[in-house]
C-alpha positions in Angstrom: 44.8 0.0 -29.7 46.0 -1.8 -26.6 47.3 1.3 -25.1 44.1 3.1 -25.7 42.1 0.3 -24.1 44.5 0.3 -21.1 44.2 4.1 -20.8 40.4 3.9 -20.9 40.4 1.2 -18.2 42.7 3.3 -16.0 40.4 6.3 -16.6 37.3 4.3 -15.6 39.1 3.1 -12.4 40.1 6.6 -11.5 36.6 8.0 -12.1 34.9 5.2 -10.1 37.4 5.7 -7.3 36.7 9.4 -7.2 32.9 8.8 -7.2 33.4 6.3 -4.3 35.4 8.8 -2.3 32.8 11.5 -2.9 30.0 9.2 -1.8 31.9 8.3 1.3 32.5 12.0 2.1 28.8 12.7 1.5 27.8 9.7 3.7 30.2 10.8 6.5 28.8 14.3 6.4 25.3 13.1 6.5 26.1 10.8 9.4 27.7 13.7 11.3 24.6 15.8 10.7 22.3 13.0 12.0 24.5 12.7 15.1 23.9 16.4 15.9 20.2 15.9 16.1 18.8 16.1 19.6 17.5 13.0 21.3 13.9 14.3 21.4 13.9 14.9 17.7 15.2 11.5 16.9 12.6 9.9 19.1 9.9 11.8 17.2 11.3 10.7 13.9 11.6 7.1 15.0 7.9 7.1 16.2 6.7 8.5 12.8 8.8 5.9 10.9 7.4 3.1 13.0 3.9 4.2 12.4 4.6 4.1 8.6 6.2 0.6 8.9 6.0 -1.5 12.0 9.3 -3.1 11.4 11.3 0.1 11.7 12.5 -0.7 15.3 14.3 -3.8 14.0 16.0 -1.6 11.4 16.9 1.3 13.7 19.0 -0.9 16.0 21.2 -2.0 13.1 22.0 1.4 11.5 24.5 2.8 13.9 25.4 2.8 17.6 23.7 6.1 18.2 20.4 5.0 16.6 20.6 1.7 18.6 21.0 3.5 21.9 18.1 5.9 21.2 15.9 3.0 20.1 16.7 0.9 23.1 16.3 3.8 25.5 12.9 4.8 24.1 10.8 1.8 25.2 7.4 2.9 23.6 9.1 2.3 20.2 8.9 -1.4 20.8 5.1 -1.3 20.8 5.4 -1.6 17.0 5.8 -5.2 16.1 6.1 -6.9 12.6 5.9 -10.7 12.5 6.7 -12.9 9.5 8.5 -16.2 8.9 11.7 -15.1 10.6 11.4 -16.5 14.2 8.2 -14.8 15.2 8.2 -16.2 18.8 11.7 -15.0 19.6 10.9 -11.6 18.1 7.7 -11.3 20.1 9.5 -12.2 23.4 12.4 -9.8 22.7 10.0 -6.9 21.8 8.1 -7.5 25.1 11.3 -7.5 27.0 12.4 -4.2 25.4 9.0 -2.7 25.9 8.9 -3.4 29.6 6.1 -4.4 31.9 4.9 -0.8 32.7 3.7 0.0 29.2 -0.1 0.0 29.2 -0.9 1.7 25.9 -1.9 -0.1 22.8 0.3 -2.2 20.5 0.7 -1.9 16.8 1.0 -5.4 15.3 1.5 -6.5 11.7 1.3 -10.1 10.7 2.6 -11.4 7.3 1.8 -15.0 6.6 1.7 -15.6 2.8 1.7 -19.4 2.8 -0.5 -21.9 4.7 2.5 -24.0 5.9 3.5 -21.2 8.3 0.6 -21.6 10.6 1.6 -25.2 11.3 4.8 -23.9 12.9 5.1 -24.1 16.7 6.1 -20.4 16.8 2.8 -19.3 15.4 0.9 -21.5 17.8 2.7 -19.6 20.6 1.9 -16.2 19.0 -1.8 -17.1 18.7 -1.9 -18.2 22.3 -0.1 -15.1 23.4 -2.5 -12.8 21.5 -5.6 -14.6 22.8 -4.4 -14.3 26.5 -3.0 -10.8 26.2 -3.6 -8.2 28.8 -2.8 -5.2 26.6 -5.0 -3.4 24.0 -4.3 -3.5 20.3 -4.4 0.0 18.6 -3.7 -1.2 15.1 -3.7 -4.7 13.5 -2.5 -5.4 10.0 -2.7 -8.8 8.4 -1.4 -9.9 5.0 -1.6 -13.6 4.0 -3.7 -16.5 3.0 -7.3 -17.2 4.1 -6.3 -20.2 6.2 -3.8 -18.1 8.1 -6.4 -15.4 8.6 -8.9 -18.0 10.1 -6.2 -19.4 12.3 -4.5 -16.2 13.5 -7.2 -13.5 13.4 -9.9 -15.8 15.0 -7.4 -17.2 17.4 -6.3 -13.8 18.6 -9.8 -13.1 20.0 -11.7 -9.8 19.9 -9.7 -6.7 19.1 -11.8 -4.5 21.3 -10.9 -0.8 20.8 -8.7 -1.3 17.8 -8.6 2.0 15.8 -6.9 0.7 12.6 -7.7 -2.6 11.1 -6.2 -3.9 7.8 -7.0 -7.4 6.6 -5.5 -8.2 3.2 -6.1 -11.8 2.0 -4.5 -13.3 -1.0 -7.3 -13.8 -3.6 -5.7 -17.0 -5.0 -5.9 -18.6 -1.5 -9.6 -17.7 -1.4 -10.3 -19.3 -4.8 -8.3 -22.4 -3.9 -9.7 -22.8 -0.4 -11.6 -25.9 0.5 -15.4 -25.6 0.8 -15.1 -27.3 4.2 -12.8 -24.6 5.6 -13.9 -22.2 8.3 -14.9 -19.5 5.8 -14.7 -19.8 2.0 -15.4 -16.1 1.6 -13.9 -14.0 4.4 -16.5 -11.8 6.1 -16.1 -8.8 8.4 -17.2 -8.0 11.1 -17.1 -11.2 13.0 -18.1 -11.9 16.5 -16.4 -9.6 19.0 -14.9 -7.3 16.3 -14.4 -3.6 16.7 -17.5 -1.4 16.8 -16.1 2.0 16.1 -12.9 1.8 14.0 -11.1 4.8 12.5 -9.4 3.1 9.6 -10.6 0.0 7.7 -8.6 -1.5 4.8 -9.8 -4.9 3.4 -8.7 -7.0 0.4 -10.8 -10.0 -0.9 -13.1 -9.6 2.1 -16.9 -9.1 2.2 -17.9 -6.3 4.5 -21.2 -6.3 6.1 -21.9 -2.8 7.4 -23.5 -3.8 10.6 -21.4 -1.5 12.7 -21.3 2.1 13.7 -19.2 4.0 11.1 -19.4 7.5 12.7 -15.6 7.7 13.4 -14.5 6.1 10.1 -12.0 8.3 8.2 -10.6 5.8 5.8 -12.4 2.9 4.0 -10.5 0.8 1.5 -12.1 -2.1 -0.3 -9.5 -3.8 -2.5 -9.8 -6.8 -4.8 -13.6 -7.2 -4.6 -15.0 -10.2 -6.4 -18.6 -10.9 -7.5 -19.2 -12.5 -4.1 -17.6 -9.8 -2.0 -18.8 -6.7 -3.8 -21.2 -4.8 -1.4 -24.8 -4.4 -2.2 -25.4 -0.8 -3.6 -28.2 0.1 -1.2 -26.3 -1.1 1.9 -23.1 0.7 0.7 -24.8 4.0 0.0 -26.7 3.9 3.3 -23.4 3.2 5.1 -21.6 6.0 3.3 -24.3 8.4 4.4 -23.5 7.6 8.0 -19.8 8.5 7.7 -19.6 12.2 8.4 -15.8 12.3 8.7 -14.8 10.0 5.9 -11.8 11.4 4.0 -10.6 8.5 1.9 -12.7 5.9 -0.1 -11.3 3.1 -2.3 -13.5 0.7 -4.2 -11.5 -1.8 -6.4 -13.5 -4.4 -8.3 -11.6 -7.3 -10.0 -14.5 -9.5 -11.0 -15.9 -10.1 -14.5 -19.7 -9.8 -14.1 -19.7 -6.0 -13.7 -20.5 -5.9 -10.0 -23.9 -4.5 -8.9 -26.0 -1.8 -10.5 -26.0 1.6 -8.7 -29.0 3.0 -10.7 -32.4 3.6 -9.2 -31.4 4.3 -5.6 -34.4 6.4 -4.3 -34.6 7.6 -0.7 -30.9 7.2 0.1 -29.2 10.3 1.6 -26.0 11.3 -0.2 -22.8 10.9 1.8 -21.0 13.6 3.7 -18.9 16.3 2.0 -15.8 15.4 3.9 -14.4 13.1 1.2 -11.1 14.4 -0.3 -9.4 11.3 -1.7 -11.3 8.9 -4.0 -10.0 5.8 -5.9 -12.3 3.8 -8.1 -11.1 0.8 -10.1 -12.6 -2.1 -12.2 -15.4 -2.9 -14.6 -18.4 -1.9 -12.6 -20.9 1.0 -12.9 -18.6 3.7 -11.7 -20.5 6.4 -13.5 -23.9 5.5 -11.9 -22.2 5.3 -8.5 -20.8 8.8 -8.9 -24.0 10.1 -10.2 -25.8 9.0 -7.0 -23.5 10.8 -4.6 -22.4 14.4 -4.0 -18.6 15.0 -4.0 -18.1 18.7 -3.4 -14.6 18.5 -1.8 -12.7 15.8 -3.7 -9.1 17.0 -4.2 -7.5 13.7 -5.4 -9.2 11.4 -7.9 -7.8 8.1 -9.1 -9.5 6.2 -11.9 -8.0 2.8 -12.8 -8.7 -0.2 -15.0 -12.2 0.7 -16.2 -13.5 0.3 -19.8 -15.7 3.3 -19.4 -14.7 6.6 -20.9 -12.6 8.6 -18.4 -13.9 11.9 -19.7 -17.5 10.8 -19.2 -16.8 10.0 -15.6 -15.0 13.3 -15.2 -18.1 15.1 -16.6 -20.2 13.4 -13.9 -17.7 14.4 -11.2 -17.9 18.0 -12.5 -21.6 18.2 -11.5 -20.4 18.6 -7.8 -17.8 21.2 -8.7 -15.1 19.8 -6.4 -11.7 21.6 -6.0 -9.8 18.8 -7.8 -6.0 19.3 -7.6 -4.6 15.9 -8.5 -5.8 13.5 -11.2 -4.5 10.0 -12.0 -5.8 7.9 -14.9 -4.5 4.4 -15.6 -5.5 1.5 -17.7 -8.5 3.3 -19.2 -9.8 4.6 -22.5 -8.6 8.1 -23.1 -8.0 10.5 -26.0 -5.2 12.9 -25.0 -6.3 15.6 -27.4 -9.8 15.5 -26.0 -8.4 15.6 -22.5 -6.4 18.7 -23.4 -9.5 20.3 -24.9 -11.5 19.4 -21.7 -9.1 21.4 -19.6 -10.9 24.5 -20.9 -14.4 23.1 -21.1 -14.7 21.2 -17.8 -14.6 23.5 -14.7 -13.6 20.5 -12.6 -10.2 20.4 -14.5 -9.5 24.1 -14.4 -7.9 23.9 -10.9 -5.8 20.9 -11.5 -2.1 21.2 -10.6 -1.0 17.7 -11.9 -2.3 15.0 -14.2 -0.6 11.6 -14.3 -1.4 9.0 -17.0 -0.2 5.4 -16.4 -0.4 2.6 -18.9 -3.1 4.1 -21.1 -1.8 2.8 -24.4 0.5 5.7 -25.3 4.3 5.2 -25.3 4.9 8.9 -25.6 2.9 12.2 -26.0 1.8 13.0 -29.5 3.8 15.8 -31.1 0.7 17.9 -31.7 -0.1 17.8 -27.9 3.4 18.7 -26.9 3.3 21.7 -29.2 0.2 23.0 -27.3 2.4 23.4 -24.1 4.9 25.7 -25.8 2.7 28.7 -25.4 0.8 30.3 -22.5 -1.9 28.0 -21.2 -4.8 30.3 -20.8 -7.2 27.3 -20.6 -5.5 25.8 -17.5 -3.4 28.4 -15.6 -2.9 26.2 -12.5 -1.5 23.1 -14.3 2.1 22.4 -13.3 2.8 19.1 -14.9 1.4 16.4 -17.2 3.2 13.0 -16.7 2.9 9.9 -18.8 4.2 6.4 -17.7 4.3 4.1 -20.7 5.9 0.8 -21.6 9.1 2.5 -22.6 9.6 4.9 -19.7 8.4 8.2 -18.3 7.7 11.4 -20.0 6.8 14.7 -18.2 5.7 18.0 -19.5 6.5 20.8 -17.1 4.2 23.6 -17.8 5.3 27.2 -17.8 3.8 30.6 -18.6 5.9 31.1 -21.7 7.9 29.2 -24.4 11.1 29.5 -22.4 9.6 28.0 -19.2 7.8 24.9 -20.6 9.9 21.8 -21.0 9.6 18.1 -21.9 11.6 15.6 -19.8 12.0 12.0 -20.9 13.3 9.2 -18.8 14.2 5.9 -20.5 13.3 2.6 -19.0 15.8 1.5 -16.3 16.7 -2.1 -15.9 13.9 -4.0 -14.3 11.3 -1.5 -15.3 7.8 -2.8 -14.4 4.9 -0.5 -15.2 2.5 -2.5 -13.0 4.8 -2.1 -9.9 5.3 1.6 -10.7 1.5 2.1 -11.1 0.8 0.5 -7.7 3.5 2.4 -6.0 2.5 5.8 -7.5 -1.2 5.3 -6.6 -0.3 4.2 -3.0 1.7 7.4 -2.6 -1.1 9.6 -4.1 -3.6 8.1 -1.8 -1.2 8.5 1.2 -1.1 4.8 2.0 1.8 3.4 4.1 4.1 1.0 2.2 2.8 -2.2 3.8 -0.9 -1.3 3.6 -1.4 -3.3 0.4 0.5 -6.3 -0.7 0.7 -7.1 -4.4 0.3 -10.9 -4.4 0.1 -11.0 -8.2 3.7 -9.7 -8.7 6.4 -12.2 -9.8 8.5 -11.2 -6.7 5.6 -12.2 -4.3 5.0 -15.5 -6.2 8.7 -16.4 -6.0 8.8 -15.5 -2.3 5.8 -17.8 -1.6 7.4 -20.6 -3.6 10.6 -20.4 -1.6 8.7 -20.3 1.7 6.7 -23.3 0.8 9.8 -25.3 -0.1 11.6 -24.2 3.1 8.6 -25.2 5.3 8.0 -28.6 3.7 8.3 -31.5 6.3 11.7 -33.2 6.1 11.3 -36.9 5.2 13.5 -39.9 4.1 17.2 -39.7 3.8 17.2 -35.9 4.2 15.5 -36.3 7.6 18.2 -38.7 8.8 20.9 -36.3 7.7 19.3 -33.4 9.4 18.8 -35.4 12.6 22.5 -36.5 12.5 23.6 -32.9 12.0 21.5 -31.8 15.0 23.0 -34.5 17.2 26.5 -33.5 16.2 25.8 -29.9 17.1 24.6 -30.9 20.6 27.7 -33.0 21.2 30.0 -30.1 20.2 28.1 -27.7 22.4 28.3 -30.1 25.4 32.1 -30.5 25.0 32.5 -26.7 24.9 
């Protein structure tokens, strides 16, 4: 028995060593392939990566010597700036130094301030002063944080002028817990001096007053709307009718009173037919909203967290006969057998290539439904896959034209499986959102991060303050002697 255990241990070590060597060989080969890329191609890749995540320049200089040299040599890359609790003043000065004084184009700035204690920092006071006295334009501005930080930083930065992309995501808990004597209990946009012709607007827990010219608006995202921030139906429908190039629309309601009623809207012109991506979420009158607009070109539809019947909403969508290619249903009432039957009865579902179901109460596909896919699908010839994310993992039916081509793939839950995080990540990818466009403040990771930040930013008092002061003095003495 002992020998067999020892032999198994030796075998495991040998296998792990072999796998490690193979991964090193693969990594070295990949590194050599990257080194052969021309400078111009790397610059283009770096620029696209920085547009997706403004903190990419900070990562690029740490990957390898070649990446560092390319990043430092291409100064426009440092127009992308991500500021959080890690020394924002030092980072801002370093980025300006690497950018140079001859760069006149717009900056792309992301600010992440999840706790109120951060705005009391001297670094942030410097950042607000630098933004308010800036001589450069801001092309895109993204904010994620508390309402107090929004009032301090966003108002202090001054008018954004010709900003093309504006993303303001406020933690809803900070809005509920804010003092009635604060600058603004319910965040409102636009404010005095805000942009007049944006291209992208993404808001969370913010009331939007559509007193601006939306002609150039291509993306409008309204997340985490409460009863006090949900837009008036007439104002919203009138604004949508003035958006001729709008491609993406998101309306997410998280209140409990059902929002506003979208019935009886006479005399309002239906919005433009340019809309291709639509996401609707929450317990509000989604069916009446969709019945009051015309959606002839929607290709991606996401329906999330609604008590209404998903098939009833799809029947309303079918009235516009859009070329729907991708459908995602999550946290909604749904009968899978009725859905399968609707593939042949609803024309809007006949052109679908993929259907994804997330957290709809099923842990796996019923056997009777799986059996339907082991034969030619004459009712939905374009369907490629039907995927289910449940509490126990992922199950996918890859549809083929015959028994031999169709297959069912099951993936068990990995360690740390979180259906809520997977749902958010999948929908963000489906709607083509960048990774930092929405912050999930309700996740345990975000809550733990905020707690750690609050503890680290607490003012030092008592005996601890004496010890910290003594330690600081000792460091000064040692540095002087050196």
